[in-house]
C-alpha positions in Angstrom: 15.7 12.2 -10.1 18.8 10.5 -8.9 20.4 7.7 -10.8 23.0 5.2 -10.0 25.1 2.9 -12.2 23.1 -0.1 -13.3 24.8 -3.3 -12.4 25.1 -5.5 -15.5 23.7 -8.8 -14.4 24.5 -11.6 -16.8 21.6 -13.7 -16.1 18.0 -13.7 -14.8 15.8 -16.6 -13.9 12.3 -17.2 -15.3 10.8 -17.5 -11.8 11.8 -13.9 -10.9 9.7 -11.8 -13.4 8.7 -8.6 -11.7 6.8 -5.6 -12.8 8.6 -2.6 -14.2 11.6 -4.5 -15.2 12.7 -4.8 -18.9 11.4 -8.1 -20.3 14.1 -10.8 -20.0 15.6 -12.6 -23.0 15.7 -16.1 -21.7 18.6 -18.1 -23.0 18.3 -22.0 -23.4 20.5 -22.2 -20.2 17.9 -20.1 -18.2 15.2 -22.2 -19.5 17.0 -25.5 -18.6 17.8 -24.1 -15.1 14.1 -23.4 -14.6 13.2 -26.9 -15.7 15.6 -28.3 -13.1 13.9 -26.2 -10.4 10.5 -27.2 -11.6 11.5 -30.9 -10.8 12.5 -30.1 -7.3 9.6 -29.9 -4.8 11.2 -28.7 -1.7 11.1 -25.3 0.1 13.5 -23.4 2.4 12.8 -20.2 4.4 15.7 -18.0 5.6 14.8 -15.8 8.7 16.4 -12.6 9.9 15.6 -9.1 11.0 16.7 -6.5 8.3 17.5 -5.9 4.7 21.2 -7.0 4.2 21.0 -9.5 7.2 20.3 -12.3 4.7 23.1 -14.7 3.7 22.9 -14.3 -0.1 25.4 -17.1 -0.6 23.1 -19.6 1.1 19.9 -18.3 -0.4 21.5 -18.6 -3.9 22.9 -22.0 -3.1 19.6 -23.4 -2.0 17.8 -21.8 -5.0 20.4 -22.6 -7.7 22.2 -25.6 -6.6 19.7 -27.5 -4.5 17.0 -26.1 -6.7 14.6 -25.4 -3.8 12.0 -22.8 -3.7 13.8 -20.4 -1.3 12.4 -17.4 0.6 13.8 -14.7 2.9 11.6 -13.4 5.7 13.0 -10.1 6.8 11.0 -9.0 9.9 11.6 -5.4 9.1 12.1 -3.2 6.1 15.1 -1.4 7.5 13.3 1.8 8.2 15.6 2.8 11.1 18.8 2.7 9.2 20.8 5.3 7.1 21.0 6.0 3.4 24.3 6.3 1.7 22.8 7.3 -1.8 20.1 9.8 -1.1 17.9 11.7 1.3 15.3 8.9 2.1 15.0 8.1 5.8 12.4 6.3 7.9 9.4 5.2 5.9 10.8 6.2 2.6 14.0 4.4 3.4 11.9 1.3 4.2 10.4 1.5 0.7 13.9 1.9 -0.9 15.3 -1.0 1.1 12.3 -3.2 0.3 13.0 -2.7 -3.4 16.7 -3.4 -3.0 15.8 -6.7 -1.3 13.6 -7.5 -4.2 16.4 -6.6 -6.6 18.7 -9.0 -4.6 16.1 -11.8 -4.9 15.9 -11.3 -8.7 19.5 -12.1 -8.7 19.9 -14.9 -6.3 16.6 -16.6 -7.2 14.8 -16.2 -3.9 11.4 -14.8 -2.9 10.9 -12.0 -0.4 8.6 -11.7 2.7 8.1 -9.2 5.6 6.3 -8.9 8.8 4.6 -5.7 10.1 7.6 -4.9 12.3 8.9 -1.4 12.1 12.7 -1.0 12.4 12.6 1.6 15.2 16.4 1.8 15.4 19.1 0.0 17.2 17.9 -2.1 20.2 20.3 -3.7 22.8 18.0 -6.5 23.9 15.1 -8.5 22.6 13.0 -7.6 25.6 13.0 -4.0 24.4 12.5 -5.1 20.8 9.6 -7.5 21.4 7.8 -5.0 23.7 8.0 -2.2 21.1 7.2 -4.5 18.2 4.2 -6.1 20.1 5.5 -9.6 20.2 2.2 -11.4 19.6 1.5 -9.4 16.5 4.9 -10.0 14.9 5.0 -13.7 16.0 1.7 -14.1 14.3 3.1 -12.7 11.1 6.0 -15.2 11.3 3.5 -18.0 11.8 1.4 -16.7 8.9 4.3 -16.6 6.5 5.4 -20.1 7.4 1.9 -21.4 7.1 1.5 -19.7 3.7 5.0 -20.5 2.2 5.1 -24.0 3.7 8.9 -24.5 4.1 10.3 -28.0 4.6 13.3 -26.4 6.4 13.7 -23.0 8.1 17.1 -21.3 8.6 17.7 -18.6 11.2 20.5 -16.2 10.5 21.0 -15.4 14.2 21.2 -17.3 17.5 18.1 -17.4 19.7 20.2 -18.4 22.7 22.3 -15.2 23.0 20.1 -12.2 24.1 21.9 -9.1 24.8 25.0 -9.9 22.8 24.0 -8.3 19.5 21.3 -6.1 18.0 18.0 -6.9 19.8 16.2 -7.2 16.4 18.7 -9.9 15.4 18.1 -12.1 18.4 14.4 -11.4 18.3 14.1 -12.7 14.8 15.6 -16.0 15.8 13.5 -16.3 19.0 10.2 -15.7 17.0 11.3 -18.2 14.4 12.0 -20.9 17.1 8.7 -20.2 18.8 6.8 -20.2 15.5 8.2 -23.6 14.5 6.0 -25.3 17.0 3.0 -23.0 16.7 2.4 -23.3 12.9 0.9 -26.8 13.2 -1.3 -25.9 16.2 -4.9 -24.9 15.0 -5.4 -23.1 18.3 -2.5 -20.7 17.6 -3.8 -17.7 15.6 -6.9 -19.5 14.4 -8.1 -16.5 12.5 -5.4 -17.2 9.9 -6.9 -20.5 9.0 -9.6 -18.8 6.9 -6.8 -17.9 4.4 -4.1 -20.5 5.0 -3.7 -23.8 6.9 -1.5 -25.4 9.5 1.9 -26.7 8.4 4.7 -28.7 10.0 8.3 -27.9 8.9 10.7 -30.8 9.1 13.8 -29.1 10.4 15.0 -25.8 11.9 18.6 -24.7 11.6 20.8 -21.9 12.7 23.2 -20.6 10.0 26.2 -20.4 12.2 29.9 -19.5 11.4 33.1 -18.9 13.3 32.0 -15.3 13.8 29.3 -16.4 16.3 32.0 -18.3 18.2 34.3 -15.3 18.5 37.2 -16.6 16.6 38.2 -19.2 14.0 40.1 -21.1 16.7 37.1 -21.5 19.0 35.0 -22.6 16.1 37.5 -25.3 15.2 37.1 -26.7 18.7 33.3 -26.5 18.7 31.1 -29.5 18.8 29.9 -30.0 15.3 27.9 -33.3 15.8 24.7 -31.5 14.8 26.3 -29.2 12.2 25.8 -29.6 8.5 28.4 -28.2 6.1 27.5 -27.1 2.5 29.9 -25.8 -0.1 28.3 -22.5 -1.3 31.2 -21.8 -3.6 30.0 -24.2 -6.3 30.2 -23.3 -10.0 27.2 -23.6 -12.3 28.4 -24.4 -15.9 25.1 -23.8 -17.5 24.9 -20.3 -16.0 28.6 -19.5 -16.5 28.9 -18.2 -12.9 29.8 -19.5 -9.5 27.3 -19.3 -6.6 29.4 -16.7 -4.8 29.5 -14.5 -7.9 25.7 -14.5 -7.9 25.7 -13.9 -4.2 28.0 -10.9 -4.5 25.8 -9.5 -7.2 22.7 -10.0 -5.0 24.2 -8.3 -1.9 25.5 -5.5 -4.1 21.9 -4.5 -4.6 21.9 -3.0 -1.2 23.4 0.2 -2.5 21.8 2.5 0.0 23.7 0.7 2.8 27.0 0.7 0.9 27.0 -3.0 0.1 28.5 -2.9 -3.4 31.3 -5.4 -3.3 33.7 -7.4 -5.3 32.8 -10.9 -6.5 34.3 -13.9 -4.8 34.9 -17.4 -6.2 36.0 -20.8 -5.1 35.1 -23.3 -2.4 33.5 -21.8 0.7 31.8 -23.8 3.5 28.6 -22.6 5.2 27.3 -24.2 8.4 23.9 -25.2 9.6 23.3 -26.2 13.2 20.3 -28.3 13.6 17.9 -26.9 16.3 14.7 -28.9 15.7 13.8 -32.0 13.7 15.8 -35.1 12.8 19.4 -34.9 11.9 20.0 -35.7 8.3 22.2 -38.8 7.5 24.0 -36.9 4.8 25.5 -34.0 6.7 25.9 -32.0 3.4 22.2 -32.1 2.5 19.7 -30.2 4.6 16.8 -31.8 2.6 18.1 -35.4 3.0 15.2 -37.7 3.9 12.6 -35.2 2.7 10.6 -36.2 -0.4 11.3 -33.5 -2.9 10.2 -35.3 -6.0 6.9 -35.1 -7.9 5.8 -38.2 -6.0 5.1 -36.1 -2.9 1.9 -35.0 -4.7 -0.9 -37.5 -5.2 -1.0 -38.0 -9.0 2.4 -36.2 -9.5 4.3 -39.3 -10.6 3.1 -39.1 -14.2 3.8 -35.3 -14.3 7.3 -35.9 -13.0 8.0 -38.6 -15.6 7.3 -36.2 -18.4 9.3 -33.4 -16.9 12.2 -35.4 -15.9 12.4 -36.6 -19.5 12.4 -33.0 -20.6 15.3 -32.3 -18.3 17.3 -35.3 -19.2 17.0 -34.7 -22.9 16.9 -30.9 -23.0 17.6 -29.5 -26.4 19.7 -26.3 -25.9 19.5 -25.6 -29.7 15.7 -25.6 -29.9 13.9 -25.5 -26.5 10.6 -25.1 -28.3 10.6 -28.8 -29.3 9.8 -29.5 -25.6 6.6 -27.3 -25.6 4.2 -30.3 -26.4 5.6 -32.2 -23.4 5.5 -29.2 -21.2 1.9 -28.6 -22.2 0.9 -32.2 -21.5 2.5 -31.9 -18.0 0.5 -28.7 -17.5 -2.7 -30.4 -18.5 -2.2 -33.2 -16.0 -1.2 -30.8 -13.3 -4.6 -29.1 -13.5 -6.2 -32.3 -12.4 -4.4 -32.7 -9.1 -6.1 -31.8 -5.8 -3.1 -30.3 -4.0 -3.9 -26.6 -4.3 -0.5 -25.4 -2.9 1.7 -27.3 -5.4 -0.8 -27.0 -8.3 -0.6 -23.2 -8.0 3.1 -23.0 -7.6 4.0 -25.4 -10.3 1.4 -24.2 -12.8 3.0 -20.7 -12.6 6.4 -22.1 -13.2 5.2 -24.2 -16.2 3.5 -21.2 -17.6 6.7 -19.2 -17.5 8.7 -22.0 -19.0 6.2 -22.6 -21.8 6.3 -18.9 -22.5 10.1 -18.8 -22.6 10.6 -22.1 -24.6 8.1 -20.9 -27.2 9.7 -17.5 -27.5 6.1 -16.1 -26.9 6.2 -12.3 -26.2 3.1 -10.9 -24.5 2.8 -7.4 -23.3 0.3 -4.7 -22.3 1.7 -1.1 -22.0 0.1 2.2 -21.3 0.9 5.6 -22.8 1.3 7.3 -19.4 2.9 6.2 -16.1 -0.3 6.9 -14.2 -4.1 7.4 -14.4 -6.9 8.5 -12.1 -9.9 6.5 -11.0 -12.6 7.0 -13.6 -10.2 7.9 -16.3 -10.0 6.1 -19.7 -6.5 4.9 -20.6 -5.2 3.4 -23.8 -3.6 0.0 -23.5 -1.3 -1.2 -26.3 -1.2 -5.0 -26.6 1.5 -6.9 -28.4 1.6 -10.7 -28.9 4.3 -12.5 -30.8 4.8 -16.2 -31.2 8.6 -16.7 -32.1 8.3 -20.5 -32.7 6.4 -23.0 -34.8 4.3 -24.1 -31.8 0.6 -23.8 -32.5 -0.7 -21.0 -30.4 -4.0 -19.1 -30.5 -4.9 -16.0 -28.6 -8.4 -16.5 -27.5 -9.2 -13.4 -25.3 -7.7 -10.9 -23.0 -8.9 -9.7 -19.6 -7.8 -6.8 -17.5 -8.5 -8.1 -14.0 -11.9 -9.6 -14.3 -13.1 -7.5 -17.2 -12.9 -8.8 -20.8 -11.2 -6.3 -23.2 -10.7 -8.5 -26.1 -12.5 -11.6 -27.3 -11.7 -12.4 -30.9 -9.6 -15.5 -31.4 -6.6 -15.2 -33.5 -3.9 -17.6 -34.4 -0.4 -16.5 -33.7 1.7 -17.5 -36.7 5.5 -17.9 -36.4 7.1 -14.6 -35.9 4.0 -12.6 -36.9 3.4 -9.8 -34.5 -0.2 -9.0 -33.4 -0.9 -5.5 -32.0 -4.1 -4.2 -30.6 -5.1 -0.9 -29.0 -7.7 -1.1 -26.3 -9.5 1.6 -24.3 -9.9 0.7 -20.7 -11.8 2.6 -18.1 -10.3 2.8 -14.6 -13.1 2.0 -12.2 -14.0 4.9 -9.8 -13.4 2.8 -6.8 -9.8 1.8 -7.8 -7.5 2.4 -4.8 -4.5 4.7 -5.2 -1.1 3.3 -5.5 1.0 3.3 -2.4 2.9 0.9 -0.1 0.1 -0.9 1.8 2.0 -0.6 5.1 2.0 3.2 4.9 -1.7 3.6 4.2 -2.6 3.9 7.9 -0.8 5.3 10.9 1.1 2.7 12.8 2.9 2.6 16.1 6.5 3.1 16.9 7.2 -0.6 16.5 4.4 -2.0 14.2 2.8 -0.9 10.9 -1.0 -1.1 10.6 -2.3 -3.2 7.7 -6.1 -3.4 7.3 -6.0 -5.8 4.4 -5.0 -9.1 6.1 -4.3 -10.7 2.7 -1.4 -8.3 2.2 0.4 -9.1 5.4 3.8 -10.6 4.5 3.9 -9.4 0.9 6.8 -7.3 -0.2 4.7 -4.7 -1.9 1.2 -3.8 -2.7 -0.4 -5.9 -5.5 -0.6 -4.0 -8.7 -4.0 -2.5 -9.5 -4.3 -4.1 -13.0 -3.1 -7.4 -14.5 -3.6 -8.5 -18.0 -4.5 -12.2 -18.5 -3.9 -13.7 -21.9 -6.2 -16.6 -22.5 -4.2 -18.9 -24.9 -4.5 -22.3 -26.3 -1.1 -24.0 -26.8 -1.4 -27.2 -28.7 -5.1 -27.1 -28.1 -4.6 -26.8 -24.3 -5.9 -23.7 -22.5 -3.2 -21.8 -20.6 -3.6 -18.4 -18.9 -0.7 -16.0 -18.7 -0.8 -13.1 -16.4 1.3 -9.9 -16.9 1.2 -6.6 -15.1 0.1 -3.6 -16.9 3.2 -1.4 -17.3 4.3 1.9 -18.8 6.9 1.7 -21.5 8.9 4.7 -22.8 12.3 5.6 -24.2 15.0 8.1 -23.4 17.7 9.1 -25.9 20.5 8.4 -23.4 19.0 5.2 -21.9 16.8 3.5 -24.5 13.8 1.5 -23.8 12.5 1.8 -20.1 9.7 0.3 -18.1 8.0 1.7 -15.1 5.0 0.6 -13.0 1.6 1.8 -14.1 0.2 3.7 -11.1 -3.2 5.0 -9.9 -3.0 8.4 -8.4 -5.5 11.2 -7.3 -6.3 14.1 -9.7 -4.2 16.3 -7.6 -1.8 16.2 -4.8 -0.4 18.8 -2.5 2.9 19.3 -0.7 4.9 21.6 1.4 8.5 22.5 0.5 9.8 21.7 4.0 8.9 19.0 6.4 9.7 21.2 9.4 9.4 25.0 9.7 11.1 26.7 12.6 9.9 30.2 13.6 12.8 31.5 15.6 11.0 34.7 16.3 7.6 36.2 16.0 7.8 37.0 12.3 5.4 35.6 9.8 6.3 33.3 6.9 4.8 32.8 3.6 4.1 29.1 3.4 4.2 27.7 -0.2 1.7 24.9 -0.9 2.5 23.2 -4.2 -0.5 21.6 -6.0 0.4 19.1 -8.7 -2.1 18.1 -11.3 -2.3 14.4 -12.4 -5.1 15.2 -14.8 -6.0 17.9 -17.3 -8.1 20.9 -16.4 -8.2 20.6 -12.7 -9.5 23.4 -10.5 -10.7 23.7 -6.9 -9.6 25.2 -3.6 -6.9 24.5 -1.0 -8.0 24.7 2.6 -5.1 25.5 5.1 -5.4 23.4 8.2 -3.6 24.7 11.3 -3.6 24.9 15.0 -5.7 27.8 16.2 -2.9 29.1 18.4 -1.4 30.2 15.1 -2.9 32.7 12.6 -3.2 32.7 8.8 -4.1 35.3 6.3 -6.8 33.2 4.5 -8.1 29.7 5.3 -8.8 28.8 1.6 -7.4 29.8 -1.8 -8.3 28.8 -5.3 -6.2 27.1 -7.9 -6.6 26.0 -11.6 -4.2 23.9 -13.6 -4.7 23.2 -17.3 -2.2 20.5 -18.0 -1.5 17.1 -16.5 1.9 17.1 -14.8 1.9 20.9 -14.2 2.1 22.6 -10.8 0.8 25.7 -9.1 2.0 27.2 -5.9 -0.3 29.2 -3.6 0.9 30.9 -0.5 -0.5 31.3 2.9 0.9 33.8 5.4 1.4 32.0 8.7 2.0 33.8 12.0 3.3 32.1 15.1 2.1 32.6 18.7 4.3 34.6 21.1 5.2 31.6 23.2 7.0 28.4 22.2 4.7 26.0 20.4 4.7 22.8 18.3 2.0 21.7 16.0 1.2 20.6 12.4 -0.1 22.2 9.3 -1.6 20.4 6.3 -3.4 21.3 3.0 -6.8 19.9 2.2 -7.5 20.0 -1.6 -11.0 20.0 -2.7 -11.7 19.2 -6.3 -14.8 17.7 -8.1 -16.5 16.9 -4.8 -13.4 15.0 -3.5 -11.1 15.9 -0.6 -7.4 15.0 -1.0 -4.8 15.5 1.8 -1.9 13.6 0.4 1.4 14.4 -1.2 3.0 12.3 -4.0 6.6 11.2 -3.3 8.6 9.5 -6.0 11.8 7.4 -5.4 13.7 6.9 -8.6 17.1 5.1 -8.9 18.3 3.0 -11.7 18.6 -0.2 -9.7 15.0 -0.4 -8.6 11.6 0.2 -10.2 10.4 3.8 -9.7 8.3 4.0 -6.6 5.1 6.1 -6.0 4.2 6.8 -2.4 1.2 8.8 -1.1 1.9 10.2 2.3 0.0 12.6 4.5 0.8 16.2 3.3 1.8 17.8 6.5 4.6 19.8 8.0 5.7 20.4 11.6 5.7 24.0 12.7 7.7 25.1 15.7 7.8 28.4 17.4 11.2 28.5 19.1 12.8 31.2 21.1 16.3 30.6 19.9 19.4 32.8 19.7 22.4 32.3 17.5 25.8 33.8 16.7 27.5 33.9 13.3 25.9 33.6 9.9 27.9 31.6 7.4 28.4 27.9 8.0 30.5 25.6 5.8 29.1 22.1 5.5 30.9 19.0 4.2 28.4 16.3 3.3 29.1 12.8 4.4 26.9 9.8 4.1 23.9 12.0 3.5 21.7 14.0 5.9 19.3 17.0 5.9 21.1 19.1 8.6 22.0 21.9 6.1 18.3 22.6 5.4 17.6 22.5 9.1 20.3 25.1 9.8 18.8 27.4 7.2 15.5 27.1 9.0 17.0 29.1 12.0 18.6 31.8 9.8 22.0 30.4 8.9 23.5 30.7 5.4 24.9 27.2 4.7 27.5 26.7 2.1 28.1 23.1 0.8 31.8 22.6 0.6 33.4 20.4 -2.0 36.3 18.7 -0.1 38.4 18.4 -3.2 38.5 22.3 -3.4 39.7 22.9 0.2 43.1 24.6 0.2 45.0 26.8 2.5 42.6 29.6 3.7 39.4 28.5 1.9 37.7 27.9 5.1 38.6 31.1 6.8 35.4 33.1 6.0 33.1 30.6 7.6 31.8 31.2 11.1 31.9 27.4 11.7 32.5 24.3 9.6 30.3 21.2 10.1 31.3 17.7 8.9 28.1 15.6 8.0 27.6 12.1 9.4 30.2 9.5 8.6 32.2 12.1 6.5 35.6 10.5 7.4 34.2 7.1 6.5 32.9 7.9 3.0 34.7 11.1 1.7 38.1 10.0 0.6 39.3 13.5 -0.1 39.2 14.3 3.6 42.3 12.3 4.2 44.3 14.9 2.2 42.4 17.9 3.6 42.6 17.3 7.3 45.6 19.6 7.7 43.6 22.6 6.3 40.6 21.8 8.6 42.7 21.6 11.7 44.6 24.8 10.6 41.2 26.6 10.3 40.5 25.6 13.9 43.9 26.7 15.1 43.4 30.1 13.6 40.2 30.6 15.5 37.5 28.6 13.7 35.0 26.1 15.0 34.7 22.6 13.6 31.9 20.2 14.5 32.4 16.6 13.5 29.3 14.5 13.7 29.5 10.7 14.3 31.7 8.4 12.3 32.0 4.6 12.6 35.0 3.5 14.4 38.2 3.1 12.4 36.5 3.1 9.0 38.5 5.9 7.5 41.6 6.3 5.3 44.8 4.8 6.6 46.5 8.2 6.3 44.6 9.3 9.4 46.3 8.7 12.8 43.3 10.6 14.2 40.3 12.5 13.0 40.7 15.0 15.8 43.5 17.4 16.9 44.0 15.1 20.0 43.6 11.4 20.6 40.0 10.3 20.4 39.0 6.6 20.4 35.5 6.1 18.9 33.7 3.0 20.1 30.3 1.3 19.3 28.8 2.9 22.5 25.3 4.3 21.9 22.2 5.2 23.8 19.2 3.8 22.0 16.4 4.9 24.4 15.4 8.4 23.1 13.8 9.0 26.4 16.7 8.1 28.6 17.8 10.6 31.3 20.4 13.1 30.3 22.6 14.9 32.8 24.6 18.0 32.0 28.0 17.5 33.7 29.7 20.6 32.5 27.2 23.1 33.6 29.5 26.1 33.2 30.6 25.3 29.7 29.4 27.7 27.0 27.9 24.8 25.0 25.1 24.7 27.5 24.9 28.4 28.3 25.6 30.5 25.1 23.6 31.8 23.4 20.7 29.5 24.6 20.4 28.1 28.2 20.3 24.3 27.8 18.6 22.2 30.5 17.7 18.6 30.9 14.2 19.4 29.5 15.8 20.3 26.1 16.2 16.5 25.7 12.5 15.9 25.7 10.8 14.8 22.6 13.9 13.3 20.9 13.1 10.6 18.3 14.6 7.0 17.8 17.8 7.4 19.9 20.0 9.7 21.8 23.2 9.0 19.7 25.6 6.5 18.5 29.4 5.6 18.1 30.4 7.7 21.2 34.1 8.0 21.9 35.1 5.9 25.0 38.5 7.4 25.4 39.8 10.9 24.8 42.7 13.3 25.4 42.5 15.4 28.6 42.1 18.4 26.4 38.5 17.4 25.7 35.7 18.3 28.0 32.7 16.0 28.1 29.4 17.9 28.3 26.7 15.3 28.9 26.1 12.0 30.6 23.5 9.5 29.5 22.9 5.7 29.5 20.4 3.0 28.7 18.8 1.1 31.4 21.1 -1.5 33.1 24.2 0.1 31.7 27.1 2.3 32.9 26.8 6.0 32.1 28.4 7.3 29.0 30.1 10.7 28.7 31.3 10.7 25.1 28.2 12.0 23.3 29.4 15.6 23.2 33.1 16.6 23.6 34.7 20.0 23.1 38.4 20.9 23.1 40.3 24.2 22.5 42.9 24.0 19.7 44.9 27.0 19.0 42.5 29.9 18.9 39.4 27.9 18.0 37.4 24.9 19.1 37.0 21.3 17.9 33.7 19.6 18.7 33.0 15.9 18.3 29.4 14.7 18.7 27.7 11.3 18.4 24.3 12.8 19.3 21.8 12.1 16.4 21.3 15.5 15.2 20.7 14.1 11.7 17.5 12.6 13.0 16.4 15.3 15.6 16.8 18.4 13.4 14.6 17.1 10.5 12.1 16.0 13.2 11.9 19.5 14.5 13.0 18.8 18.1 13.4 22.2 19.7 16.2 21.3 22.2 18.3 19.8 19.4 18.1 23.1 17.5 19.1 25.1 20.6 22.1 22.9 21.3 23.3 22.8 17.7 23.1 26.6 17.6 25.3 26.8 20.7 27.8 24.5 19.1 27.9 26.8 16.1 28.1 29.9 18.3 30.9 28.7 20.6 33.7 31.3 21.1 31.5 34.2 19.7 30.4 35.6 23.0 32.3 38.9 22.6 31.2 39.3 18.9 27.6 38.9 20.0 28.0 41.4 22.8 29.6 43.8 20.4 26.7 43.3 17.9 24.1 44.0 20.6 25.9 47.2 21.7 26.3 48.3 18.1 
């Protein structure tokens, strides 16, 4: 388990209660802030493409200064990016970034939504993006979100009028938002949605512009601002003790896997909204001007508003519980209105405020983090009324099943505890992100339950509903069922309560490379999630391969224990790619899933069930050398991949590099973005280049341009100017332009066919200028662009060789791409032709 420093947030808002988080201690200022938001009936939706695209300053401003219900629609979950804090990539990275977005919204007060779009990697034009995403599907998701969320104003982060000038995902998010703005009120557009939602007409559509979109501050100063609103997002909130920009900094700092931890900022700061659709507000500092955001927008709402506005005006910070009778009266009136949308939203807000103002503590916890369908689990109930308000606990339900029905008065500060046995229904679904339950396409996730589309995560299997009477008025409070425990070094901790199979199975490696005809013993690890589990494991494989036995038994006594069984797998004589998987049979059930856990301190622990499979590759590959030194950068799995083809990889601590410490390695590899993120390298470059000069080989994988310590004049022995050039089409043609160079001849012959089957992209951050000492090896390009020759460069330096590559080996090797393995082996083997010949003769 990996842990990160927990950011100490000084406040949380009532509206942002989430499962698996420590219950909040709401201060009177928090409660007052929530009452203010309760009295604003306006909604804003911010639209962009990825986690971290959102403007947390503006989201926080709308939520905490304007008091609007504010949402962020991120079209993707950021699956195609990189991870600076751990090994999660692709689907697992999407899960991590989803939770970081939710953590950010807990800070800035917003809500979070998604479409089914898969972040397939960098795209240069919206034409490519919308083709891969399946435009009609993702446009429908945007329409669905707007119809469900019902925003009065929509704000695009990017400009829909500038295709091809930025990431294709960015422009596409704006284009889809603009198109959806008119479709959401058309009953003929996506009519199937209208069984679960209804048409809606937003009032205004804005583009959240800035000087950056104009190219310079000078150009922005000269721009026509006649349709441009300006809001001060640097305001200070006395009741919260923080400025808006401080809140925004904390929110954006939740994107830790993208390295977004940053210093707080303070003071006046303008943000700009260019009107795209709708009427221009008379007050050019108020995007909601002219829109009714009072209780009077609801039929029958005036009486409710009068009560709640009085609570706000006369709020007692020394004793918030004195307002509970008035809040309960407003709640009672709210139940009589016909507007289902506002009734549902404001009822939930009022319930949370009544809970906080009365000091009422309600909780249901389990004694284990997970259970199986059909299992009986113990639920510990705690109810505590920390005020003089008259409250009675009438009954408790878990989902629709009554588990407690004896009415009991909750006296002031008198704790009530109950232990309840609850049977998990046999048909309960396993816990896992809903968008990963079915196989999707390159650009779009498959979601069978249409009610879940747009939600940030799968609804929890079980909620507790506390049926209360507060001042003789029935109120229903729902809480997720959670697991609570303590650690000596961390104290009280909360975790989601999950539903898992009795057993899961996994392979140690996601790719297995057979570099010759030798067999390998393949470990299959079976983990028990129940006591006394026994059954068989069936080894599923392609019949071109052979295995010693197709099934083997297992038996595990204790929940949480593991057992490993081994299958001897033999490859075919010729090159082959296929998949193996375990099928576990227990108690008449078949399970083919592995359980993956993502655990960091800044997000709730995540439980993901994925297909338990491994790619196996029979590869005719040659290599020279044995011992490889590897300096980790931003995080990749290349060392494991190199071990797959027989190298011994030694992870190097850069702080320990001194004169001569690299001399025993056959080659030294620097991981992705090493010069960007490893500060010690600025003091160790001399030793790295000395190693090359004495005859070593150094391979530097991609770094982002210029983002390294100031001490570096250059990261290479000769001038090398890194650009933002990349080739995003993984199927683009590749030409070998240095056909005689050893990189494409020794010890493996590389041809254009070795670039078949690459995933996500060819590469990124290619150099665009380099010293004549470098030899470019390859040429490639995306459609409509000039050829790029900087993806793989080699230069002799002293007796050795220095290689710089922007090719995405960090994606290709873990994906088991044969040609990538052969080319990387050649890079590691450069200069060793004579050694290999001597070894063969010997």
